[in-house]
Predicted model as a PDB file, atoms N, CA, C, CB and O in Angstrom, pLDDT in the B-factor column:
MODEL        1                                                                  
ATOM      1  N   MET A   1     -27.003 -41.302 117.901  1.00 91.00           N  
ATOM      2  CA  MET A   1     -25.932 -42.262 117.806  1.00 91.00           C  
ATOM      3  C   MET A   1     -25.752 -42.756 116.362  1.00 91.00           C  
ATOM      4  CB  MET A   1     -26.201 -43.433 118.740  1.00 91.00           C  
ATOM      5  O   MET A   1     -24.628 -42.925 115.890  1.00 91.00           O  
ATOM      6  N   LEU A   2     -26.870 -42.981 115.676  1.00 92.00           N  
ATOM      7  CA  LEU A   2     -26.768 -43.440 114.291  1.00 92.00           C  
ATOM      8  C   LEU A   2     -26.159 -42.376 113.389  1.00 92.00           C  
ATOM      9  CB  LEU A   2     -28.139 -43.838 113.766  1.00 92.00           C  
ATOM     10  O   LEU A   2     -25.464 -42.695 112.424  1.00 92.00           O  
ATOM     11  N   ASN A   3     -26.421 -41.105 113.706  1.00 94.00           N  
ATOM     12  CA  ASN A   3     -25.852 -40.024 112.900  1.00 94.00           C  
ATOM     13  C   ASN A   3     -24.336 -39.983 113.054  1.00 94.00           C  
ATOM     14  CB  ASN A   3     -26.465 -38.669 113.300  1.00 94.00           C  
ATOM     15  O   ASN A   3     -23.618 -39.765 112.078  1.00 94.00           O  
ATOM     16  N   ILE A   4     -23.846 -40.191 114.272  1.00 95.00           N  
ATOM     17  CA  ILE A   4     -22.392 -40.202 114.494  1.00 95.00           C  
ATOM     18  C   ILE A   4     -21.756 -41.370 113.748  1.00 95.00           C  
ATOM     19  CB  ILE A   4     -22.066 -40.292 116.009  1.00 95.00           C  
ATOM     20  O   ILE A   4     -20.689 -41.224 113.152  1.00 95.00           O  
ATOM     21  N   LEU A   5     -22.406 -42.518 113.781  1.00 95.00           N  
ATOM     22  CA  LEU A   5     -21.897 -43.686 113.055  1.00 95.00           C  
ATOM     23  C   LEU A   5     -21.915 -43.425 111.547  1.00 95.00           C  
ATOM     24  CB  LEU A   5     -22.736 -44.944 113.393  1.00 95.00           C  
ATOM     25  O   LEU A   5     -20.996 -43.830 110.834  1.00 95.00           O  
ATOM     26  N   SER A   6     -22.947 -42.758 111.068  1.00 96.00           N  
ATOM     27  CA  SER A   6     -23.033 -42.417 109.652  1.00 96.00           C  
ATOM     28  C   SER A   6     -21.934 -41.443 109.244  1.00 96.00           C  
ATOM     29  CB  SER A   6     -24.398 -41.823 109.336  1.00 96.00           C  
ATOM     30  O   SER A   6     -21.352 -41.577 108.168  1.00 96.00           O  
ATOM     31  N   ILE A   7     -21.650 -40.471 110.095  1.00 96.00           N  
ATOM     32  CA  ILE A   7     -20.577 -39.515 109.803  1.00 96.00           C  
ATOM     33  C   ILE A   7     -19.220 -40.223 109.818  1.00 96.00           C  
ATOM     34  CB  ILE A   7     -20.590 -38.349 110.827  1.00 96.00           C  
ATOM     35  O   ILE A   7     -18.365 -39.924 108.984  1.00 96.00           O  
ATOM     36  N   LEU A   8     -19.010 -41.148 110.746  1.00 96.00           N  
ATOM     37  CA  LEU A   8     -17.748 -41.901 110.774  1.00 96.00           C  
ATOM     38  C   LEU A   8     -17.578 -42.736 109.512  1.00 96.00           C  
ATOM     39  CB  LEU A   8     -17.692 -42.808 112.012  1.00 96.00           C  
ATOM     40  O   LEU A   8     -16.483 -42.802 108.952  1.00 96.00           O  
ATOM     41  N   ILE A   9     -18.647 -43.369 109.065  1.00 96.00           N  
ATOM     42  CA  ILE A   9     -18.582 -44.124 107.813  1.00 96.00           C  
ATOM     43  C   ILE A   9     -18.293 -43.177 106.650  1.00 96.00           C  
ATOM     44  CB  ILE A   9     -19.904 -44.899 107.567  1.00 96.00           C  
ATOM     45  O   ILE A   9     -17.528 -43.512 105.746  1.00 96.00           O  
ATOM     46  N   GLY A  10     -18.904 -41.995 106.678  1.00 96.00           N  
ATOM     47  CA  GLY A  10     -18.658 -41.002 105.639  1.00 96.00           C  
ATOM     48  C   GLY A  10     -17.209 -40.552 105.599  1.00 96.00           C  
ATOM     49  O   GLY A  10     -16.654 -40.328 104.523  1.00 96.00           O  
ATOM     50  N   LEU A  11     -16.590 -40.417 106.776  1.00 97.00           N  
ATOM     51  CA  LEU A  11     -15.175 -40.032 106.810  1.00 97.00           C  
ATOM     52  C   LEU A  11     -14.278 -41.134 106.262  1.00 97.00           C  
ATOM     53  CB  LEU A  11     -14.755 -39.687 108.237  1.00 97.00           C  
ATOM     54  O   LEU A  11     -13.278 -40.853 105.602  1.00 97.00           O  
ATOM     55  N   VAL A  12     -14.630 -42.381 106.531  1.00 96.00           N  
ATOM     56  CA  VAL A  12     -13.862 -43.508 105.968  1.00 96.00           C  
ATOM     57  C   VAL A  12     -14.025 -43.529 104.446  1.00 96.00           C  
ATOM     58  CB  VAL A  12     -14.330 -44.870 106.587  1.00 96.00           C  
ATOM     59  O   VAL A  12     -13.057 -43.735 103.714  1.00 96.00           O  
ATOM     60  N   VAL A  13     -15.249 -43.316 103.982  1.00 96.00           N  
ATOM     61  CA  VAL A  13     -15.506 -43.264 102.543  1.00 96.00           C  
ATOM     62  C   VAL A  13     -14.724 -42.113 101.915  1.00 96.00           C  
ATOM     63  CB  VAL A  13     -17.020 -43.108 102.261  1.00 96.00           C  
ATOM     64  O   VAL A  13     -14.158 -42.267 100.833  1.00 96.00           O  
ATOM     65  N   LEU A  14     -14.689 -40.963 102.583  1.00 96.00           N  
ATOM     66  CA  LEU A  14     -13.941 -39.814 102.075  1.00 96.00           C  
ATOM     67  C   LEU A  14     -12.455 -40.138 101.967  1.00 96.00           C  
ATOM     68  CB  LEU A  14     -14.151 -38.594 102.981  1.00 96.00           C  
ATOM     69  O   LEU A  14     -11.813 -39.773 100.982  1.00 96.00           O  
ATOM     70  N   LEU A  15     -11.909 -40.811 102.956  1.00 96.00           N  
ATOM     71  CA  LEU A  15     -10.497 -41.188 102.932  1.00 96.00           C  
ATOM     72  C   LEU A  15     -10.199 -42.109 101.749  1.00 96.00           C  
ATOM     73  CB  LEU A  15     -10.103 -41.873 104.250  1.00 96.00           C  
ATOM     74  O   LEU A  15      -9.217 -41.908 101.034  1.00 96.00           O  
ATOM     75  N   PHE A  16     -11.045 -43.115 101.546  1.00 94.00           N  
ATOM     76  CA  PHE A  16     -10.842 -44.024 100.422  1.00 94.00           C  
ATOM     77  C   PHE A  16     -11.129 -43.348  99.087  1.00 94.00           C  
ATOM     78  CB  PHE A  16     -11.722 -45.252 100.577  1.00 94.00           C  
ATOM     79  O   PHE A  16     -10.526 -43.706  98.075  1.00 94.00           O  
ATOM     80  N   ALA A  17     -12.045 -42.372  99.068  1.00 93.00           N  
ATOM     81  CA  ALA A  17     -12.355 -41.665  97.825  1.00 93.00           C  
ATOM     82  C   ALA A  17     -11.169 -40.830  97.368  1.00 93.00           C  
ATOM     83  CB  ALA A  17     -13.589 -40.775  98.006  1.00 93.00           C  
ATOM     84  O   ALA A  17     -10.921 -40.708  96.169  1.00 93.00           O  
ATOM     85  N   VAL A  18     -10.439 -40.257  98.309  1.00 94.00           N  
ATOM     86  CA  VAL A  18      -9.238 -39.486  97.949  1.00 94.00           C  
ATOM     87  C   VAL A  18      -8.228 -40.409  97.283  1.00 94.00           C  
ATOM     88  CB  VAL A  18      -8.610 -38.803  99.205  1.00 94.00           C  
ATOM     89  O   VAL A  18      -7.596 -40.029  96.298  1.00 94.00           O  
ATOM     90  N   VAL A  19      -8.073 -41.612  97.812  1.00 93.00           N  
ATOM     91  CA  VAL A  19      -7.165 -42.589  97.201  1.00 93.00           C  
ATOM     92  C   VAL A  19      -7.719 -43.022  95.838  1.00 93.00           C  
ATOM     93  CB  VAL A  19      -6.972 -43.828  98.136  1.00 93.00           C  
ATOM     94  O   VAL A  19      -6.948 -43.246  94.905  1.00 93.00           O  
ATOM     95  N   GLY A  20      -9.037 -43.141  95.716  1.00 89.00           N  
ATOM     96  CA  GLY A  20      -9.663 -43.561  94.468  1.00 89.00           C  
ATOM     97  C   GLY A  20      -9.546 -42.550  93.350  1.00 89.00           C  
ATOM     98  O   GLY A  20      -9.772 -42.889  92.188  1.00 89.00           O  
ATOM     99  N   PHE A  21      -9.197 -41.314  93.671  1.00 89.00           N  
ATOM    100  CA  PHE A  21      -9.014 -40.300  92.630  1.00 89.00           C  
ATOM    101  C   PHE A  21      -7.649 -40.389  91.961  1.00 89.00           C  
ATOM    102  CB  PHE A  21      -9.199 -38.920  93.218  1.00 89.00           C  
ATOM    103  O   PHE A  21      -7.426 -39.734  90.943  1.00 89.00           O  
ATOM    104  N   VAL A  22      -6.741 -41.172  92.502  1.00 88.00           N  
ATOM    105  CA  VAL A  22      -5.434 -41.383  91.883  1.00 88.00           C  
ATOM    106  C   VAL A  22      -5.649 -42.190  90.599  1.00 88.00           C  
ATOM    107  CB  VAL A  22      -4.441 -42.122  92.868  1.00 88.00           C  
ATOM    108  O   VAL A  22      -6.396 -43.168  90.608  1.00 88.00           O  
ATOM    109  N   PRO A  23      -5.011 -41.797  89.509  1.00 86.00           N  
ATOM    110  CA  PRO A  23      -5.172 -42.562  88.271  1.00 86.00           C  
ATOM    111  C   PRO A  23      -4.828 -44.040  88.465  1.00 86.00           C  
ATOM    112  CB  PRO A  23      -4.296 -41.967  87.170  1.00 86.00           C  
ATOM    113  O   PRO A  23      -3.891 -44.385  89.186  1.00 86.00           O  
ATOM    114  N   LEU A  24      -5.584 -44.882  87.824  1.00 86.00           N  
ATOM    115  CA  LEU A  24      -5.490 -46.342  87.855  1.00 86.00           C  
ATOM    116  C   LEU A  24      -5.954 -46.954  89.175  1.00 86.00           C  
ATOM    117  CB  LEU A  24      -4.074 -46.762  87.587  1.00 86.00           C  
ATOM    118  O   LEU A  24      -5.816 -48.162  89.368  1.00 86.00           O  
ATOM    119  N   LEU A  25      -6.499 -46.151  90.083  1.00 86.00           N  
ATOM    120  CA  LEU A  25      -7.091 -46.688  91.307  1.00 86.00           C  
ATOM    121  C   LEU A  25      -8.590 -46.403  91.365  1.00 86.00           C  
ATOM    122  CB  LEU A  25      -6.394 -46.099  92.538  1.00 86.00           C  
ATOM    123  O   LEU A  25      -9.192 -46.456  92.438  1.00 86.00           O  
ATOM    124  N   GLY A  26      -9.187 -46.105  90.228  1.00 85.00           N  
ATOM    125  CA  GLY A  26     -10.608 -45.821  90.166  1.00 85.00           C  
ATOM    126  C   GLY A  26     -11.479 -47.023  90.481  1.00 85.00           C  
ATOM    127  O   GLY A  26     -12.640 -46.864  90.858  1.00 85.00           O  
ATOM    128  N   TRP A  27     -10.935 -48.226  90.332  1.00 88.00           N  
ATOM    129  CA  TRP A  27     -11.686 -49.436  90.656  1.00 88.00           C  
ATOM    130  C   TRP A  27     -12.056 -49.481  92.140  1.00 88.00           C  
ATOM    131  CB  TRP A  27     -10.875 -50.680  90.278  1.00 88.00           C  
ATOM    132  O   TRP A  27     -12.972 -50.201  92.537  1.00 88.00           O  
ATOM    133  N   LEU A  28     -11.347 -48.714  92.944  1.00 90.00           N  
ATOM    134  CA  LEU A  28     -11.638 -48.668  94.381  1.00 90.00           C  
ATOM    135  C   LEU A  28     -13.038 -48.109  94.639  1.00 90.00           C  
ATOM    136  CB  LEU A  28     -10.586 -47.816  95.116  1.00 90.00           C  
ATOM    137  O   LEU A  28     -13.642 -48.402  95.671  1.00 90.00           O  
ATOM    138  N   ASN A  29     -13.551 -47.311  93.712  1.00 90.00           N  
ATOM    139  CA  ASN A  29     -14.881 -46.737  93.868  1.00 90.00           C  
ATOM    140  C   ASN A  29     -15.973 -47.796  93.866  1.00 90.00           C  
ATOM    141  CB  ASN A  29     -15.141 -45.737  92.772  1.00 90.00           C  
ATOM    142  O   ASN A  29     -17.047 -47.565  94.422  1.00 90.00           O  
ATOM    143  N   TRP A  30     -15.729 -48.950  93.256  1.00 92.00           N  
ATOM    144  CA  TRP A  30     -16.707 -50.032  93.285  1.00 92.00           C  
ATOM    145  C   TRP A  30     -16.912 -50.539  94.713  1.00 92.00           C  
ATOM    146  CB  TRP A  30     -16.261 -51.183  92.371  1.00 92.00           C  
ATOM    147  O   TRP A  30     -17.982 -51.062  95.023  1.00 92.00           O  
ATOM    148  N   PHE A  31     -15.927 -50.399  95.577  1.00 94.00           N  
ATOM    149  CA  PHE A  31     -16.051 -50.814  96.975  1.00 94.00           C  
ATOM    150  C   PHE A  31     -16.517 -49.672  97.873  1.00 94.00           C  
ATOM    151  CB  PHE A  31     -14.724 -51.352  97.479  1.00 94.00           C  
ATOM    152  O   PHE A  31     -17.102 -49.901  98.932  1.00 94.00           O  
ATOM    153  N   ILE A  32     -16.252 -48.448  97.441  1.00 94.00           N  
ATOM    154  CA  ILE A  32     -16.596 -47.281  98.242  1.00 94.00           C  
ATOM    155  C   ILE A  32     -18.092 -46.979  98.173  1.00 94.00           C  
ATOM    156  CB  ILE A  32     -15.795 -46.070  97.777  1.00 94.00           C  
ATOM    157  O   ILE A  32     -18.699 -46.633  99.187  1.00 94.00           O  
ATOM    158  N   ILE A  33     -18.683 -47.103  97.005  1.00 95.00           N  
ATOM    159  CA  ILE A  33     -20.086 -46.729  96.824  1.00 95.00           C  
ATOM    160  C   ILE A  33     -21.021 -47.561  97.708  1.00 95.00           C  
ATOM    161  CB  ILE A  33     -20.483 -46.888  95.360  1.00 95.00           C  
ATOM    162  O   ILE A  33     -21.891 -46.974  98.352  1.00 95.00           O  
ATOM    163  N   PRO A  34     -20.896 -48.890  97.779  1.00 96.00           N  
ATOM    164  CA  PRO A  34     -21.783 -49.633  98.697  1.00 96.00           C  
ATOM    165  C   PRO A  34     -21.584 -49.256 100.166  1.00 96.00           C  
ATOM    166  CB  PRO A  34     -21.558 -51.125  98.532  1.00 96.00           C  
ATOM    167  O   PRO A  34     -22.539 -49.260 100.942  1.00 96.00           O  
ATOM    168  N   LEU A  35     -20.357 -48.934 100.546  1.00 96.00           N  
ATOM    169  CA  LEU A  35     -20.114 -48.496 101.920  1.00 96.00           C  
ATOM    170  C   LEU A  35     -20.800 -47.159 102.176  1.00 96.00           C  
ATOM    171  CB  LEU A  35     -18.600 -48.386 102.197  1.00 96.00           C  
ATOM    172  O   LEU A  35     -21.333 -46.931 103.262  1.00 96.00           O  
ATOM    173  N   GLY A  36     -20.789 -46.282 101.188  1.00 96.00           N  
ATOM    174  CA  GLY A  36     -21.501 -45.012 101.305  1.00 96.00           C  
ATOM    175  C   GLY A  36     -23.008 -45.202 101.388  1.00 96.00           C  
ATOM    176  O   GLY A  36     -23.692 -44.444 102.075  1.00 96.00           O  
ATOM    177  N   ILE A  37     -23.527 -46.205 100.695  1.00 96.00           N  
ATOM    178  CA  ILE A  37     -24.962 -46.492 100.758  1.00 96.00           C  
ATOM    179  C   ILE A  37     -25.349 -46.959 102.157  1.00 96.00           C  
ATOM    180  CB  ILE A  37     -25.350 -47.557  99.712  1.00 96.00           C  
ATOM    181  O   ILE A  37     -26.407 -46.591 102.668  1.00 96.00           O  
ATOM    182  N   VAL A  38     -24.495 -47.765 102.772  1.00 96.00           N  
ATOM    183  CA  VAL A  38     -24.753 -48.196 104.151  1.00 96.00           C  
ATOM    184  C   VAL A  38     -24.742 -46.991 105.091  1.00 96.00           C  
ATOM    185  CB  VAL A  38     -23.701 -49.242 104.605  1.00 96.00           C  
ATOM    186  O   VAL A  38     -25.595 -46.880 105.972  1.00 96.00           O  
ATOM    187  N   GLY A  39     -23.780 -46.092 104.903  1.00 96.00           N  
ATOM    188  CA  GLY A  39     -23.721 -44.888 105.722  1.00 96.00           C  
ATOM    189  C   GLY A  39     -24.921 -43.993 105.523  1.00 96.00           C  
ATOM    190  O   GLY A  39     -25.423 -43.405 106.481  1.00 96.00           O  
ATOM    191  N   ALA A  40     -25.397 -43.879 104.274  1.00 96.00           N  
ATOM    192  CA  ALA A  40     -26.582 -43.063 103.995  1.00 96.00           C  
ATOM    193  C   ALA A  40     -27.825 -43.688 104.615  1.00 96.00           C  
ATOM    194  CB  ALA A  40     -26.776 -42.893 102.479  1.00 96.00           C  
ATOM    195  O   ALA A  40     -28.707 -42.971 105.089  1.00 96.00           O  
ATOM    196  N   ALA A  41     -27.902 -45.007 104.618  1.00 96.00           N  
ATOM    197  CA  ALA A  41     -29.048 -45.679 105.227  1.00 96.00           C  
ATOM    198  C   ALA A  41     -29.061 -45.462 106.740  1.00 96.00           C  
ATOM    199  CB  ALA A  41     -29.022 -47.185 104.905  1.00 96.00           C  
ATOM    200  O   ALA A  41     -30.117 -45.227 107.326  1.00 96.00           O  
ATOM    201  N   LEU A  42     -27.898 -45.539 107.364  1.00 95.00           N  
ATOM    202  CA  LEU A  42     -27.831 -45.268 108.805  1.00 95.00           C  
ATOM    203  C   LEU A  42     -28.171 -43.811 109.095  1.00 95.00           C  
ATOM    204  CB  LEU A  42     -26.431 -45.606 109.356  1.00 95.00           C  
ATOM    205  O   LEU A  42     -28.832 -43.512 110.089  1.00 95.00           O  
ATOM    206  N   GLY A  43     -27.729 -42.919 108.246  1.00 95.00           N  
ATOM    207  CA  GLY A  43     -28.048 -41.506 108.415  1.00 95.00           C  
ATOM    208  C   GLY A  43     -29.524 -41.223 108.223  1.00 95.00           C  
ATOM    209  O   GLY A  43     -30.071 -40.319 108.856  1.00 95.00           O  
ATOM    210  N   ALA A  44     -30.177 -41.989 107.353  1.00 95.00           N  
ATOM    211  CA  ALA A  44     -31.609 -41.802 107.134  1.00 95.00           C  
ATOM    212  C   ALA A  44     -32.415 -42.276 108.340  1.00 95.00           C  
ATOM    213  CB  ALA A  44     -32.057 -42.548 105.874  1.00 95.00           C  
ATOM    214  O   ALA A  44     -33.513 -41.777 108.585  1.00 95.00           O  
ATOM    215  N   LEU A  45     -31.882 -43.230 109.089  1.00 94.00           N  
ATOM    216  CA  LEU A  45     -32.582 -43.732 110.267  1.00 94.00           C  
ATOM    217  C   LEU A  45     -32.453 -42.801 111.467  1.00 94.00           C  
ATOM    218  CB  LEU A  45     -32.059 -45.100 110.629  1.00 94.00           C  
ATOM    219  O   LEU A  45     -33.236 -42.900 112.412  1.00 94.00           O  
ATOM    220  N   SER A  46     -31.483 -41.905 111.442  1.00 91.00           N  
ATOM    221  CA  SER A  46     -31.292 -41.006 112.581  1.00 91.00           C  
ATOM    222  C   SER A  46     -32.161 -39.763 112.435  1.00 91.00           C  
ATOM    223  CB  SER A  46     -29.811 -40.607 112.713  1.00 91.00           C  
ATOM    224  O   SER A  46     -32.719 -39.498 111.370  1.00 91.00           O  
ATOM    225  N   SER A  47     -32.264 -39.013 113.518  1.00 90.00           N  
ATOM    226  CA  SER A  47     -33.099 -37.800 113.481  1.00 90.00           C  
ATOM    227  C   SER A  47     -32.387 -36.644 112.786  1.00 90.00           C  
ATOM    228  CB  SER A  47     -33.491 -37.382 114.901  1.00 90.00           C  
ATOM    229  O   SER A  47     -33.043 -35.789 112.190  1.00 90.00           O  
ATOM    230  N   SER A  48     -31.071 -36.603 112.850  1.00 90.00           N  
ATOM    231  CA  SER A  48     -30.293 -35.559 112.173  1.00 90.00           C  
ATOM    232  C   SER A  48     -29.921 -36.047 110.779  1.00 90.00           C  
ATOM    233  CB  SER A  48     -29.012 -35.189 112.990  1.00 90.00           C  
ATOM    234  O   SER A  48     -29.736 -37.246 110.573  1.00 90.00           O  
ATOM    235  N   LYS A  49     -29.812 -35.152 109.841  1.00 91.00           N  
ATOM    236  CA  LYS A  49     -29.606 -35.532 108.438  1.00 91.00           C  
ATOM    237  C   LYS A  49     -28.212 -35.224 107.908  1.00 91.00           C  
ATOM    238  CB  LYS A  49     -30.612 -34.838 107.582  1.00 91.00           C  
ATOM    239  O   LYS A  49     -27.966 -35.408 106.716  1.00 91.00           O  
ATOM    240  N   SER A  50     -27.295 -34.764 108.748  1.00 94.00           N  
ATOM    241  CA  SER A  50     -25.974 -34.384 108.243  1.00 94.00           C  
ATOM    242  C   SER A  50     -25.167 -35.594 107.769  1.00 94.00           C  
ATOM    243  CB  SER A  50     -25.198 -33.641 109.323  1.00 94.00           C  
ATOM    244  O   SER A  50     -24.476 -35.502 106.755  1.00 94.00           O  
ATOM    245  N   GLY A  51     -25.236 -36.708 108.464  1.00 93.00           N  
ATOM    246  CA  GLY A  51     -24.522 -37.910 108.038  1.00 93.00           C  
ATOM    247  C   GLY A  51     -25.056 -38.457 106.735  1.00 93.00           C  
ATOM    248  O   GLY A  51     -24.294 -38.897 105.875  1.00 93.00           O  
ATOM    249  N   ARG A  52     -26.383 -38.428 106.590  1.00 95.00           N  
ATOM    250  CA  ARG A  52     -26.998 -38.883 105.349  1.00 95.00           C  
ATOM    251  C   ARG A  52     -26.558 -38.015 104.186  1.00 95.00           C  
ATOM    252  CB  ARG A  52     -28.522 -38.876 105.469  1.00 95.00           C  
ATOM    253  O   ARG A  52     -26.205 -38.526 103.123  1.00 95.00           O  
ATOM    254  N   ASN A  53     -26.577 -36.695 104.383  1.00 96.00           N  
ATOM    255  CA  ASN A  53     -26.194 -35.779 103.309  1.00 96.00           C  
ATOM    256  C   ASN A  53     -24.730 -35.941 102.918  1.00 96.00           C  
ATOM    257  CB  ASN A  53     -26.457 -34.342 103.728  1.00 96.00           C  
ATOM    258  O   ASN A  53     -24.396 -35.877 101.735  1.00 96.00           O  
ATOM    259  N   LEU A  54     -23.857 -36.150 103.898  1.00 95.00           N  
ATOM    260  CA  LEU A  54     -22.434 -36.371 103.614  1.00 95.00           C  
ATOM    261  C   LEU A  54     -22.245 -37.602 102.753  1.00 95.00           C  
ATOM    262  CB  LEU A  54     -21.634 -36.513 104.916  1.00 95.00           C  
ATOM    263  O   LEU A  54     -21.511 -37.566 101.766  1.00 95.00           O  
ATOM    264  N   ASN A  55     -22.902 -38.691 103.120  1.00 96.00           N  
ATOM    265  CA  ASN A  55     -22.737 -39.932 102.373  1.00 96.00           C  
ATOM    266  C   ASN A  55     -23.346 -39.848 100.980  1.00 96.00           C  
ATOM    267  CB  ASN A  55     -23.359 -41.082 103.135  1.00 96.00           C  
ATOM    268  O   ASN A  55     -22.793 -40.410 100.035  1.00 96.00           O  
ATOM    269  N   ILE A  56     -24.465 -39.163 100.835  1.00 96.00           N  
ATOM    270  CA  ILE A  56     -25.063 -39.005  99.506  1.00 96.00           C  
ATOM    271  C   ILE A  56     -24.144 -38.193  98.603  1.00 96.00           C  
ATOM    272  CB  ILE A  56     -26.446 -38.327  99.607  1.00 96.00           C  
ATOM    273  O   ILE A  56     -23.971 -38.520  97.429  1.00 96.00           O  
ATOM    274  N   LEU A  57     -23.558 -37.138  99.150  1.00 96.00           N  
ATOM    275  CA  LEU A  57     -22.617 -36.331  98.374  1.00 96.00           C  
ATOM    276  C   LEU A  57     -21.409 -37.168  97.945  1.00 96.00           C  
ATOM    277  CB  LEU A  57     -22.154 -35.108  99.192  1.00 96.00           C  
ATOM    278  O   LEU A  57     -20.964 -37.073  96.801  1.00 96.00           O  
ATOM    279  N   LEU A  58     -20.883 -37.980  98.849  1.00 95.00           N  
ATOM    280  CA  LEU A  58     -19.732 -38.818  98.508  1.00 95.00           C  
ATOM    281  C   LEU A  58     -20.096 -39.894  97.491  1.00 95.00           C  
ATOM    282  CB  LEU A  58     -19.165 -39.467  99.764  1.00 95.00           C  
ATOM    283  O   LEU A  58     -19.279 -40.230  96.634  1.00 95.00           O  
ATOM    284  N   ILE A  59     -21.300 -40.437  97.572  1.00 96.00           N  
ATOM    285  CA  ILE A  59     -21.740 -41.425  96.588  1.00 96.00           C  
ATOM    286  C   ILE A  59     -21.799 -40.787  95.202  1.00 96.00           C  
ATOM    287  CB  ILE A  59     -23.121 -42.010  96.976  1.00 96.00           C  
ATOM    288  O   ILE A  59     -21.355 -41.387  94.223  1.00 96.00           O  
ATOM    289  N   ILE A  60     -22.340 -39.587  95.117  1.00 96.00           N  
ATOM    290  CA  ILE A  60     -22.445 -38.891  93.831  1.00 96.00           C  
ATOM    291  C   ILE A  60     -21.063 -38.599  93.259  1.00 96.00           C  
ATOM    292  CB  ILE A  60     -23.240 -37.583  93.987  1.00 96.00           C  
ATOM    293  O   ILE A  60     -20.824 -38.811  92.070  1.00 96.00           O  
ATOM    294  N   ILE A  61     -20.145 -38.109  94.105  1.00 94.00           N  
ATOM    295  CA  ILE A  61     -18.790 -37.799  93.638  1.00 94.00           C  
ATOM    296  C   ILE A  61     -18.079 -39.061  93.162  1.00 94.00           C  
ATOM    297  CB  ILE A  61     -17.974 -37.124  94.756  1.00 94.00           C  
ATOM    298  O   ILE A  61     -17.429 -39.045  92.118  1.00 94.00           O  
ATOM    299  N   CYS A  62     -18.195 -40.152  93.913  1.00 93.00           N  
ATOM    300  CA  CYS A  62     -17.531 -41.401  93.517  1.00 93.00           C  
ATOM    301  C   CYS A  62     -18.154 -41.988  92.253  1.00 93.00           C  
ATOM    302  CB  CYS A  62     -17.601 -42.427  94.657  1.00 93.00           C  
ATOM    303  O   CYS A  62     -17.447 -42.560  91.424  1.00 93.00           O  
ATOM    304  N   ALA A  63     -19.462 -41.851  92.102  1.00 93.00           N  
ATOM    305  CA  ALA A  63     -20.111 -42.353  90.895  1.00 93.00           C  
ATOM    306  C   ALA A  63     -19.683 -41.545  89.671  1.00 93.00           C  
ATOM    307  CB  ALA A  63     -21.637 -42.311  91.051  1.00 93.00           C  
ATOM    308  O   ALA A  63     -19.490 -42.107  88.593  1.00 93.00           O  
ATOM    309  N   LEU A  64     -19.535 -40.235  89.833  1.00 93.00           N  
ATOM    310  CA  LEU A  64     -19.043 -39.412  88.729  1.00 93.00           C  
ATOM    311  C   LEU A  64     -17.614 -39.780  88.359  1.00 93.00           C  
ATOM    312  CB  LEU A  64     -19.121 -37.931  89.092  1.00 93.00           C  
ATOM    313  O   LEU A  64     -17.279 -39.871  87.178  1.00 93.00           O  
ATOM    314  N   ARG A  65     -16.780 -39.990  89.353  1.00 91.00           N  
ATOM    315  CA  ARG A  65     -15.392 -40.388  89.090  1.00 91.00           C  
ATOM    316  C   ARG A  65     -15.349 -41.738  88.386  1.00 91.00           C  
ATOM    317  CB  ARG A  65     -14.583 -40.447  90.404  1.00 91.00           C  
ATOM    318  O   ARG A  65     -14.540 -41.951  87.482  1.00 91.00           O  
ATOM    319  N   LEU A  66     -16.219 -42.640  88.802  1.00 89.00           N  
ATOM    320  CA  LEU A  66     -16.268 -43.959  88.189  1.00 89.00           C  
ATOM    321  C   LEU A  66     -16.737 -43.871  86.740  1.00 89.00           C  
ATOM    322  CB  LEU A  66     -17.186 -44.882  88.988  1.00 89.00           C  
ATOM    323  O   LEU A  66     -16.212 -44.574  85.877  1.00 89.00           O  
ATOM    324  N   SER A  67     -17.707 -43.028  86.469  1.00 90.00           N  
ATOM    325  CA  SER A  67     -18.207 -42.898  85.094  1.00 90.00           C  
ATOM    326  C   SER A  67     -17.182 -42.206  84.202  1.00 90.00           C  
ATOM    327  CB  SER A  67     -19.532 -42.118  85.075  1.00 90.00           C  
ATOM    328  O   SER A  67     -17.069 -42.540  83.023  1.00 90.00           O  
ATOM    329  N   LEU A  68     -16.430 -41.243  84.746  1.00 88.00           N  
ATOM    330  CA  LEU A  68     -15.396 -40.582  83.940  1.00 88.00           C  
ATOM    331  C   LEU A  68     -14.260 -41.523  83.590  1.00 88.00           C  
ATOM    332  CB  LEU A  68     -14.847 -39.376  84.675  1.00 88.00           C  
ATOM    333  O   LEU A  68     -13.640 -41.379  82.536  1.00 88.00           O  
ATOM    334  N   GLY A  69     -13.981 -42.475  84.450  1.00 83.00           N  
ATOM    335  CA  GLY A  69     -12.923 -43.431  84.174  1.00 83.00           C  
ATOM    336  C   GLY A  69     -13.393 -44.621  83.363  1.00 83.00           C  
ATOM    337  O   GLY A  69     -12.617 -45.548  83.129  1.00 83.00           O  
ATOM    338  N   GLY A  70     -14.633 -44.618  82.934  1.00 82.00           N  
ATOM    339  CA  GLY A  70     -15.142 -45.736  82.146  1.00 82.00           C  
ATOM    340  C   GLY A  70     -15.509 -46.929  82.989  1.00 82.00           C  
ATOM    341  O   GLY A  70     -15.695 -48.020  82.452  1.00 82.00           O  
ATOM    342  N   GLY A  71     -15.618 -46.764  84.284  1.00 77.00           N  
ATOM    343  CA  GLY A  71     -16.003 -47.857  85.173  1.00 77.00           C  
ATOM    344  C   GLY A  71     -14.853 -48.691  85.668  1.00 77.00           C  
ATOM    345  O   GLY A  71     -15.054 -49.589  86.485  1.00 77.00           O  
ATOM    346  N   LEU A  72     -13.640 -48.421  85.195  1.00 73.00           N  
ATOM    347  CA  LEU A  72     -12.511 -49.251  85.593  1.00 73.00           C  
ATOM    348  C   LEU A  72     -11.313 -48.442  86.044  1.00 73.00           C  
ATOM    349  CB  LEU A  72     -12.112 -50.141  84.464  1.00 73.00           C  
ATOM    350  O   LEU A  72     -10.690 -48.771  87.054  1.00 73.00           O  
ATOM    351  N   LEU A  73     -10.982 -47.404  85.323  1.00 67.00           N  
ATOM    352  CA  LEU A  73      -9.784 -46.640  85.644  1.00 67.00           C  
ATOM    353  C   LEU A  73     -10.122 -45.601  86.655  1.00 67.00           C  
ATOM    354  CB  LEU A  73      -9.175 -46.000  84.404  1.00 67.00           C  
ATOM    355  O   LEU A  73      -9.251 -44.838  87.071  1.00 67.00           O  
TER     356      LEU A  73                                                      
ENDMDL                                                                          
END                                                                             
């Protein structure tokens, strides 16, 4: 059950991450990364690791996007 919840959180993070890739909306990543951390924590508590891996991948992608934009753009 926790893995399904983690995957659902990951899909929400993915949806917001797509919006965060639009120029001048990079600040959205500041809200996406903590949500991804919550999803990764729930995925770590479950027996299956697919939700955890999805959220970790999304956290890394959003952090890279945030660093390329200088933390704001």
